[in-house]
DRENLO-399561 format. One record per residue (C-alpha): y negated, x negated, z negated; residue number from 0. Coordinates in steps of 0.25 Angstrom, whole numbers. Each point is the difference from the previous one (the first is absolute). Example, Ala and Ser with C-alpha at 12.3 -4.5 7.8 and 13.67 -1.06 7.14 Angstrom:
BEGIN
SITE     y     x     z resi
SITE    18   -49   -31    0
SITE   -14    -6     2    1
end
This chain:
BEGIN
SITE     y     x     z resi
SITE     0     0     0    0
SITE   -14    -4     2    1
SITE    -8    -5   -12    2
SITE    -8    14    -2    3
SITE    12     9     3    4
SITE     7     6   -12    5
SITE     8    11     8    6
SITE     7    -3    13    7
SITE    10    11     6    8
SITE     7    -3    13    9
SITE     8    10     7   10
SITE     3     8   -12   11
SITE     9    12     0   12
SITE     7    10   -10   13
SITE    11     9     4   14
SITE     6    11    -9   15
SITE    13     7     2   16
SITE    -1    15     2   17
SITE    14     3    -3   18
SITE    14    -6    -3   19
SITE     8     0    13   20
SITE    13     0    -9   21
SITE    -5    13    -6   22
SITE    -5     8    11   23
SITE     5    13    -6   24
SITE    -9     0   -12   25
SITE   -11    11    -2   26
SITE   -11   -10     2   27
SITE     6    -5    13   28
SITE     1    14     5   29
SITE   -14     3    -3   30
SITE    -5   -12     6   31
SITE     8     2    13   32
SITE    -5    15     1   33
SITE   -15    -4    -2   34
SITE     1   -11    10   35
SITE     7     8    10   36
SITE   -10    11    -2   37
SITE   -11   -10     2   38
SITE     6    -5    13   39
SITE     0    14     5   40
SITE   -14     3    -4   41
SITE    -6   -13     4   42
SITE     9    -6    11   43
SITE    -6   -14    -1   44
SITE     2    -1   -15   45
SITE    10   -12     1   46
SITE   -10    -8     9   47
SITE   -12     2    -9   48
SITE     6    -1   -14   49
SITE     6   -11    -8   50
SITE    14     5     0   51
SITE    11   -10     4   52
SITE    11     9     6   53
SITE    10   -11     1   54
SITE     0    -4   -15   55
SITE    -5    13    -5   56
SITE   -11    -7    -7   57
SITE   -15     1    -1   58
SITE   -10   -11     2   59
SITE   -11     2   -10   60
SITE    -7   -13     4   61
SITE     2    -7    14   62
SITE    -5   -13     6   63
SITE   -12    -2    -9   64
SITE    -7   -13    -1   65
SITE   -14    -4    -6   66
SITE    -6   -10    -9   67
SITE    -9     2   -12   68
SITE   -10   -11    -5   69
SITE    -4    -3   -14   70
SITE   -11    10    -5   71
SITE     2    10    10   72
SITE     0    15    -3   73
SITE     9     7    11   74
SITE     3    14     1   75
SITE    13     6     5   76
SITE    -2    14     6   77
SITE     8    10     8   78
SITE     7    13    -2   79
SITE    10     3   -10   80
SITE    13    -6     3   81
SITE    -6   -11     9   82
SITE     6   -12    -8   83
SITE   -12    -3    -9   84
SITE     7     0   -14   85
SITE    13    -6     6   86
SITE    -9   -12     5   87
SITE    -6    -2   -14   88
SITE    13     1    -6   89
SITE     6   -11     9   90
SITE   -13    -9    -3   91
SITE     3     2   -14   92
SITE    14    -4     2   93
SITE     5    13    -6   94
SITE     8     3    12   95
SITE     5   -10    10   96
SITE    -3     1    15   97
SITE    11     3    10   98
SITE    -6   -10    10   99
SITE   -11   -10     1  100
SITE    -7   -10   -10  101
SITE   -10     2   -12  102
SITE    -7   -12    -6  103
SITE    -8     2   -12  104
SITE    -9   -10    -7  105
SITE    -4     3   -15  106
SITE     3    11   -10  107
SITE     2    14     5  108
SITE    -4    12    -9  109
SITE     5    13     6  110
SITE    -5    13    -4  111
SITE    10     7     9  112
SITE     9     6   -10  113
SITE    -7    -4   -13  114
SITE     0    14    -5  115
SITE    15    -1    -1  116
SITE    -1   -11   -10  117
SITE    -8     9    -9  118
SITE     8     5   -12  119
SITE    -5    13    -5  120
SITE     5     0   -14  121
SITE    -7   -13    -2  122
SITE   -15    -2    -4  123
SITE   -10    -5     9  124
SITE    -1   -13    -7  125
SITE    15    -2     1  126
SITE     0     4    15  127
SITE   -11   -11     2  128
SITE    10   -10    -5  129
SITE    12     5     7  130
SITE    -8     1    14  131
SITE    -7   -13    -3  132
SITE    14    -8    -2  133
SITE     6     7    12  134
SITE   -12    -5     8  135
SITE     3   -14    -5  136
SITE   -10    -2   -12  137
SITE     6    -6   -12  138
SITE    -2     8   -13  139
SITE   -11   -10    -6  140
SITE    -8     2    13  141
SITE     0    15    -1  142
SITE    -4    -1   -14  143
SITE   -12    -9     4  144
SITE    -4    10    11  145
SITE     3    13    -8  146
SITE   -14     4    -4  147
SITE    -5    -3    14  148
SITE    12     9     7  149
SITE    -3    11   -10  150
SITE   -15     0     2  151
SITE     1     0    15  152
SITE    10    11     0  153
SITE   -10     8    -9  154
SITE    12     6    -8  155
SITE    -3    -7   -14  156
SITE     0    13    -8  157
SITE    14     3     6  158
SITE     6   -14     0  159
SITE    10     3   -11  160
SITE     4    14     5  161
SITE    13     2     8  162
SITE    -2    -1    14  163
SITE     6    14     2  164
SITE   -13     6    -4  165
SITE    -8    -8    11  166
SITE    -5     6    13  167
SITE     4    -6    13  168
SITE   -14    -6     1  169
SITE     2    -7   -14  170
SITE    13    -5     5  171
SITE    -7    -6    12  172
SITE   -11    -6    -8  173
SITE    11    -7    -9  174
SITE     8    -6    11  175
SITE   -12    -4     8  176
SITE    -7    -7   -12  177
SITE    13    -7    -3  178
SITE     2    -5    14  179
SITE   -14    -5     2  180
SITE     1    -8   -12  181
SITE    12    -8     4  182
SITE    -8   -10     9  183
SITE     8     4    12  184
SITE    -1    -8    13  185
SITE     4    13     8  186
SITE    -3    14    -5  187
SITE     8    11     7  188
SITE    -6    14    -3  189
SITE     7    13     5  190
SITE    -9    12    -2  191
SITE    -2    -4   -14  192
SITE   -15     5     0  193
SITE     3    13     6  194
SITE     2     7   -14  195
SITE   -12    -6    -7  196
SITE   -14     6    -1  197
SITE   -12    -4     8  198
SITE    -6    -8   -11  199
SITE    12    -8    -3  200
SITE     3    -2    15  201
SITE   -14    -7     1  202
SITE     4    -9   -12  203
SITE    13    -4     7  204
SITE    -7    -2    14  205
SITE    -9   -10    -8  206
SITE    12    -7    -6  207
SITE     7    -1    13  208
SITE   -12    -7     6  209
SITE    -1    -9   -11  210
SITE    15    -4     1  211
SITE    -2    -3    15  212
SITE   -12    -8    -3  213
SITE     8    -8    -9  214
SITE    11    -2    11  215
SITE    10    11    -2  216
SITE     5     6    12  217
SITE     1    16     0  218
SITE     8     9     8  219
SITE    -4    15    -2  220
SITE     8    12     5  221
SITE    -8    13    -1  222
SITE    -2    13     8  223
SITE   -14    -1    -6  224
SITE    -7    -4    13  225
SITE   -14    -2    -6  226
SITE     6    -9   -11  227
SITE     7    -8    10  228
SITE   -13    -1     9  229
SITE    -8    -4   -12  230
SITE     8   -11    -6  231
SITE     9    -6    11  232
SITE    -6    -9    11  233
SITE    13     1     8  234
SITE    10    10     1  235
SITE    14     2     7  236
SITE     4    13     6  237
SITE    15     3     0  238
SITE     6    11     8  239
SITE    15     3    -1  240
SITE     3   -14    -6  241
SITE    -8    -8    10  242
SITE   -14    -6     0  243
SITE    -9     8     9  244
SITE   -13    -7    -3  245
SITE    -5   -12    -9  246
SITE   -14    -4    -2  247
SITE   -14     4    -5  248
SITE     2    12    -9  249
SITE   -10     9     7  250
SITE     6    -3    14  251
SITE    14     3    -5  252
SITE    -4    12    -8  253
SITE    -6     6    12  254
SITE    13    -2     8  255
SITE     8     6   -12  256
SITE    -9    12    -1  257
SITE     0     3    15  258
SITE    15     0     0  259
SITE     0     9   -12  260
SITE   -10    10     7  261
SITE     9     0    12  262
SITE    12     4    -8  263
SITE    -7    10    -8  264
SITE    -6     7    12  265
SITE     8    13     3  266
SITE     5     2    14  267
SITE    -6    14     4  268
SITE     8     7    11  269
SITE    -7     9    10  270
SITE     3    15    -3  271
SITE     7     7    11  272
SITE    -9     7     9  273
SITE    -1    15    -1  274
SITE    -4     9    12  275
SITE   -10    11    -3  276
SITE     6    14     1  277
SITE   -13     3     8  278
SITE     3   -10    11  279
end
């Protein structure tokens, strides 16, 4: 990798099986077969345009993706649901292995892709900070040193010793984001983590993201919040059906994404049949 490059992907692909060929008579396989055959009748070109692999009965969530991210970049990953954004983040975080291609990472990666799964609802906020912090690679003594800063940034001090089961989604998001941004990451992966927070706290998080980037942290943000991506990401990558459609300046890429979305959302209006007048 070049000196400033911290993430390098070359020909990355991730394939998931859709059914077990040895167990085709299962209910799930039958349902999948029914819906796929239904789609083929409704949309004749479904196999040409989808990510189905008919031979292996599998699905390519990501296919032939290559890009590099440099130190201090804030990059947005955009695209419709199911386009491969979250799968790509999980591969960068080494939570799942790629089926093909190579991934090179330089530095400490902190993903907030499935961080909410690490939260233990029966534990207090304080204990969850220690749990999540250690899962993110911080030794206990460092968490203790940063505890006040984490709690203050999350703005949950009055509830820090309450069980997390009493927290709202927004409070959980604050807790996880605060811990992650206090771990001194080289690379921070954010998957819709700001979508459940209020506007005031979002502004606080945006400022923190920019501060980390100024310090050299590279940030990859997955979000359907287009205005948020435009505000904080100077570069964006638009994914469609697991492959890159556009990669470049965020405003340019976002225009392409929104233009495609508008095309898909525009209903096709058929002409009503002509009715001859009874008066001739």
